[in-house]
Steps between C-alpha positions, in 0.01 A plus 500: 500500500856595586627839388853392581639152546865409528707206614742628763869502412791561740519877431122531553549427869647851529273671248255344257566600139231417247618521141170399335365747246159656564271681257389732781633570849363221726525716814422861399470629859830340595668659201395849607565444876819292468345247738278194467261416783393134525343262750629148552313176562501567875336839433819683598565824306832571331626807315784430258713750318404500130697639210547443132855461376661393174499143639127504576265562791666471841348429842745582776557657837488407865148354475595282202788346693279450807230342282756256358623409849159483672350285223808279462515569126765290329658485157261308275182620673267719294378847597153585368327838534140564398227754562345488846141494377230453760717485810455720804856626535597825328800365309421506128698180432559163663820301491536124514797268515463179301742251650733300283452136609874445462552746788308278744728364765274207580501583871 
C-alpha cells in the first residue's frame, strides 16, 4: 500500500510537493534526517532531500532531478512510494512510476 502517491505536475519535475494531509508522519526517519532513501524498480538506490513546508512534504535535490531524468518521468505520470518490506536492499522505501497512458508516444 502506497504511503505517498501523487500525479506529477509541471513544478514536480523540479521538486515533488505533496499537499495531502496525514494523521502521522509517513516517513519518520526522513523527517529527522531531512532525506528519504528509496530504491526504484531497477533496484537502484536514490536519496532525496526531504522537508516539510507550509505547502506540504517536499522531495527535492540533485538525486530527485536525476531520478526524474533517468526514469523519463513526465507530467501526468504518478509517483508512488511504499515500504520496502521483504526486499534485500537496505532502502526502507521503494518508489514506482505509474505511467500515464496519454504520455505514450506510440513508438
